[in-house]
N, C-alpha and C positions, 0 to 999 in steps of 0.2 A: 082590069084594072093592075096595075103589078108596082110592083118595091119597084124607090126610085130612088137609089142612094149613089152621094157623092164625096167619096177619103179625098180631101185634098194636104196632103203632105207640106203646106211650106205653110200652112196655117201654125199656131200654135196649139189649138184646140185638141188634146186626146183622139186617133183614131174613135175610139170604143165611145169616145164623150160626142164624136160630130155622129155618129152609126145611132147611137142614142139615141141622142135629138134629133134626128130627120124623120126616126121614125113617131120617137113621139109625134112631132108636129103634121105630121102624113096623118095619124091613126086620128087627133086630136082636129086639123078638118077637115074632116072626113077623108084623106085622100086614097087612103085602105080602113076597107066600112068594119063594123065592128064583125067578127066570125072568118075575117080574110084568114090566111095562112102561108104563116114568114118561110120563108125556108131551112133546112135546117142549119145550124151553127156551120158545121162543115162545107156545104152546098153554097153559102155565104158566104163561107171565108176564101175556099173557093171562089166562088165569080168578083174580091170582090183586095183581092189581095194581099188578105190580114192573114194572120193570126187568128186559130178556131176558137184559143184562148182571149184575144180581145171580142170576137162575136161575143161567145159564151158570156160573157160579162160585159160585154153591153144589154144583152137577150137579161141576164138574171136583176139587171141597172131596173129593166123595163117590168120588169117584171114584178116587185119592190115596188114601185110605182104604180101599179094597175095597170097600168095598158097594155100588155101583155101577160097572158096564157096559156102556161104549160096544161098541156093534157095526157101528161102520160110517149107513148107512141105513138099517137093519133097525129102528135105536133105540137107548133106555138101556135098560134092564134091572135089577135087583135080583141080585147075586151072591150066591154064597157065601159072606157075607160074618164066617161065624159066623169059624172057624177061623182063619182072614187072619188078619181081627182079633185072637185069640189068640194067633199068632207074634209077628204084631208085638209086643205087648205085653207078650211074653214077650223078644222081643229088649228091648228099651227100655228094660226094670228091670234086665238084665244088665249093659245099657250102664250105667244109669246105678250099680251097684251098685258097677262093676268101678272109673268114676268120684271115685264118692266113698270109697272101699279106698284110692285112689294118693293124693286129698286126705289124705288122716291122719282121718282118720269113721269111730270106734266102728262097731260092730253100730246100739245103740240111739240112737247123732244121726243113724247114712241111713235108720234108717226112720221117725225124729222126724220128716224134711222133707221126707219121704213122706208122713206125713199128716197133713203142715200146707199143704204140696202137692193132695193133693187136696182136704183140706176146701176149700179155697178156689177152685179150680175148680168141685166140685160144690154148689157156695153158689151162685153164679151163678141 
């Protein structure tokens, strides 16, 4: 298995976000299995023709999301992100639901707001 990343300079999405999204998707779909060792920041930056800071930013976001884990000098690896992502999404959903209720939104209005937000984010 190999990391397959394509950075498209013709799209408005920032390169670090393209990189973050592609690694996340490949990890979620199993194309990059748990424990897969990712290239170093410098190595991947050179391979993709990006600045090292761009790759580092993507790696930091992926680590925050629980998709990857850095093991010091041993490198950066795909983490068991599925469960962590599910837990984080559930916590965010609960926090939103509680906030919507405090704001006085009914169930239908709260769900409509979520659907609008999801539609807007996934349309990018």
